C-alpha positions in Angstrom: -36.0 16.1 -85.0 -34.8 17.3 -81.3 -36.0 20.2 -78.9 -33.7 21.9 -76.9 -32.8 24.7 -74.8 -30.1 26.6 -76.5 -27.3 29.1 -74.8 -26.3 32.3 -76.7 -22.4 32.3 -77.0 -22.2 35.2 -79.1 -23.9 37.9 -81.0 -22.3 40.1 -83.1 -23.8 42.8 -85.1 -21.8 42.6 -89.0 -23.9 44.7 -90.8 -27.2 47.7 -89.6 -29.7 45.1 -89.9 -28.2 41.5 -89.4 -26.6 40.0 -86.8 -25.0 36.7 -86.1 -25.1 34.8 -83.5 -23.7 31.3 -82.0 -25.4 28.7 -80.4 -24.4 25.7 -78.0 -26.5 22.9 -78.5 -26.6 19.5 -76.9 -28.0 18.1 -80.3 -28.7 20.5 -83.0 -24.8 21.3 -83.9 -24.0 17.3 -84.3 -27.1 16.6 -86.7 -27.7 19.5 -89.1 -26.7 19.1 -92.4 -26.8 21.8 -95.1 -30.0 23.2 -96.0 -31.6 22.1 -92.7 -32.9 24.5 -90.3 -34.1 25.5 -87.0 -37.4 26.7 -85.6 -36.5 29.3 -82.4 -38.6 30.5 -79.9 -37.1 34.1 -79.5 -38.6 35.0 -76.3 -39.0 33.0 -72.9 -43.2 33.8 -73.1 -45.2 32.4 -76.3 -45.2 36.4 -77.1 -44.8 36.6 -80.0 -46.8 33.2 -80.7 -44.9 32.2 -83.9 -41.2 30.6 -83.9 -38.4 31.9 -87.0 -37.0 29.3 -88.9 -33.7 30.0 -89.2 -31.7 28.5 -91.7 -28.1 27.0 -90.2 -25.4 28.9 -91.8 -22.7 26.8 -90.1 -22.1 24.2 -87.2 -19.0 22.9 -85.3 -19.6 19.8 -83.5 -16.6 19.2 -81.2 -18.3 22.5 -79.6 -21.6 21.9 -80.3 -22.0 25.0 -82.0 -24.0 26.0 -84.3 -24.6 29.6 -86.0 -27.8 31.5 -87.4 -27.7 34.7 -89.4 -30.8 36.8 -88.4 -31.1 40.0 -91.0 -34.1 42.3 -88.6 -37.5 43.0 -90.0 -39.8 43.0 -87.6 -40.2 42.4 -83.4 -39.2 38.7 -83.7 -36.1 39.5 -84.8 -35.3 42.5 -83.3 -35.7 40.3 -80.2 -33.0 37.9 -81.4 -31.0 40.8 -82.0 -30.6 42.3 -78.8 -29.9 38.6 -77.2 -27.2 38.6 -74.9 -24.4 35.8 -74.4 -25.9 33.5 -71.7 -29.3 33.9 -72.8 -31.6 31.0 -74.0 -33.7 29.5 -76.5 -35.7 27.2 -76.9 -35.2 25.6 -81.0 -36.6 23.0 -82.4 -34.7 20.9 -85.1 -32.4 20.2 -86.9 -35.9 20.3 -89.4 -36.4 19.5 -93.4 -34.8 18.6 -96.5 -30.6 19.7 -97.2 -29.2 20.1 -100.7 -28.2 16.6 -102.3 -25.2 15.3 -103.6 -23.6 17.0 -105.7 -22.6 15.6 -109.5 -19.6 13.7 -110.1 -18.7 16.5 -112.6 -19.6 19.9 -113.5 -18.8 23.1 -112.0 -21.3 23.9 -108.8 -22.8 27.0 -108.8 -24.0 29.2 -106.0 -26.5 31.8 -106.1 -27.2 33.6 -103.2 -29.5 36.4 -102.1 -29.9 38.5 -99.3 -29.7 35.9 -96.2 -30.0 33.4 -98.0 -26.2 33.4 -98.2 -26.5 31.3 -94.7 -27.2 27.6 -96.0 -25.1 28.1 -99.3 -22.5 28.8 -96.6 -22.5 25.6 -94.9 -23.0 23.6 -98.4 -19.8 25.0 -99.5 -17.8 24.8 -96.4 -19.4 21.0 -97.1 -18.2 20.6 -101.1 -15.0 22.2 -99.9 -14.4 19.3 -96.9 -16.2 16.3 -98.2 -15.9 17.2 -101.9 -12.9 18.6 -103.3 -12.4 17.5 -106.4 -15.7 20.0 -106.8 -15.1 23.3 -108.3 -17.5 25.6 -106.3 -18.4 29.2 -108.0 -20.7 31.3 -106.1 -22.4 34.3 -106.8 -23.8 36.5 -103.9 -26.6 38.7 -105.3 -27.7 42.0 -102.8 -29.8 45.5 -103.5 -26.8 47.8 -102.6 -23.5 46.6 -100.3 -24.9 46.5 -97.1 -26.9 43.9 -97.6 -23.8 41.5 -98.5 -23.2 40.2 -94.8 -21.4 37.1 -94.3 -19.7 37.6 -97.8 -16.4 36.9 -96.7 -17.7 33.7 -95.2 -18.6 32.5 -98.5 -15.8 33.8 -100.7 -13.6 31.3 -98.5 -15.3 28.7 -99.2 -15.4 28.9 -103.1 -13.3 28.5 -105.8 -14.4 31.6 -107.9 -16.2 34.2 -105.9 -19.1 37.2 -107.7 -20.9 40.0 -105.8 -23.9 41.5 -108.2 -25.2 44.3 -106.6 -28.9 46.3 -108.2 -27.1 49.5 -107.3 -23.7 48.5 -108.3 -22.4 49.8 -105.0 -20.3 46.4 -105.2 -19.2 44.0 -107.6 -21.3 43.9 -111.2 -23.9 46.3 -111.2 -27.4 44.2 -111.9 -28.5 40.7 -110.6 -27.1 38.0 -109.3 -29.3 35.5 -112.1 -27.1 38.0 -114.8 -24.0 36.5 -113.4 -25.8 33.0 -113.7 -27.0 33.1 -117.0 -23.2 34.2 -117.9 -21.5 31.6 -116.2 -24.0 28.8 -117.7 -23.1 30.1 -121.3 -19.5 29.9 -120.4 -18.8 26.8 -118.0 -19.1 23.1 -118.2 -21.9 23.4 -114.5 -22.8 20.0 -113.1 -25.9 21.8 -110.5 -26.7 24.8 -109.4 -28.1 25.8 -105.8 -30.0 28.9 -105.1 -31.3 30.1 -102.0 -32.8 34.1 -101.6 -36.0 36.0 -102.7 -38.4 33.8 -104.7 -38.1 35.7 -108.0 -34.7 35.1 -108.2 -35.2 31.7 -107.9 -37.5 31.7 -110.4 -35.4 33.1 -112.8 -32.2 30.8 -111.8 -34.7 28.1 -112.1 -35.5 29.4 -115.6 -32.6 29.4 -117.1 -31.2 26.3 -115.5 -34.4 24.5 -117.2 -33.6 26.3 -120.4 -29.6 25.0 -120.3 -30.3 21.3 -119.4 -28.5 22.2 -115.9 -30.1 20.4 -112.6 -31.4 23.1 -110.6 -32.2 23.2 -106.6 -33.4 26.3 -104.1 -33.8 26.3 -100.8 -37.6 27.9 -100.3 -37.3 31.0 -97.6 -40.9 30.9 -96.0 -43.0 31.9 -93.2 -44.0 28.6 -90.9 -46.3 27.4 -88.2 -45.3 24.5 -86.9 -42.1 23.5 -88.5 -43.2 19.6 -88.8 -45.9 19.6 -91.1 -49.1 19.7 -89.5 -50.6 23.0 -89.6 -49.7 23.1 -93.2 -49.1 27.0 -93.2 -45.8 26.9 -95.5 -47.4 25.4 -98.6 -46.3 26.2 -101.7 -47.9 25.4 -105.2 -46.2 22.2 -106.5 -45.7 21.9 -110.0 -48.6 19.5 -111.6 -50.9 21.0 -109.1 -51.2 20.4 -105.4 -49.1 21.8 -102.8 -45.8 20.6 -101.0 -44.8 21.7 -97.2 -41.4 24.1 -96.8 -40.7 22.6 -93.5 -41.0 19.0 -94.7 -41.2 18.3 -98.2 -38.2 20.8 -98.4 -36.7 23.9 -97.4 -34.4 22.5 -100.5 -36.5 21.4 -103.5 -35.0 20.2 -107.0 -36.8 23.6 -109.0 -39.0 21.8 -111.2 -40.8 20.7 -108.4 -42.3 23.7 -107.6 -45.1 25.7 -110.0 -42.8 29.5 -110.5 -46.0 31.0 -112.3 -47.8 30.7 -109.5 -45.1 31.5 -106.8 -44.0 34.1 -108.7 -47.2 36.4 -109.0 
């Protein structure tokens, strides 16, 4: 894990709420693996106090650039969205545990919800380049069309790509897990990888358990230190106790977590 100063190369508004930032780094871009994140101080001072964890969307180790997707939900993410090229950010990373190697056989299904698309774009890109024999089927779910940030990036890295929106404004009307249910029934699936809202992850975990298909989830969680010391990001583990999203995750095998408690 490196602690460094990154420079904003460009900052692009891609929807009303979403911004895509390219950061120039010395270490993070070369070291990052799909599923990992960086921990970003959003301003030059300690106000806001806490860093923001941002999944790595993709990297270019040759240029040292690393991309992150920001959805504006409060003051900290608004500050990130307003960053101009040349601005400098204090970052830690890459942090956490990424996606495990794919199984040798069966379709690989990627299920994204909202900004959960970011670590799946990176994973799809690595699957495309390092595991060319794999067949990647991606599903992107959102409340409406305006929440489908970076869908072209995921589609371009997938052999098949499907969209579900709750209001029917794009793709199929319904939820991403509705489509997942269909393809689990129709295909020989080697593994499912998912990132998004907890309700979506819980539903995906249950569907995969019934189908006896390995399921891996990347958890989105607010955190304090990002290195496992403060225990501010713990989530309940299956069988009791807790696991830390920052160091034990953010990627977990779905059966490692207690979904009944997580989605109460």
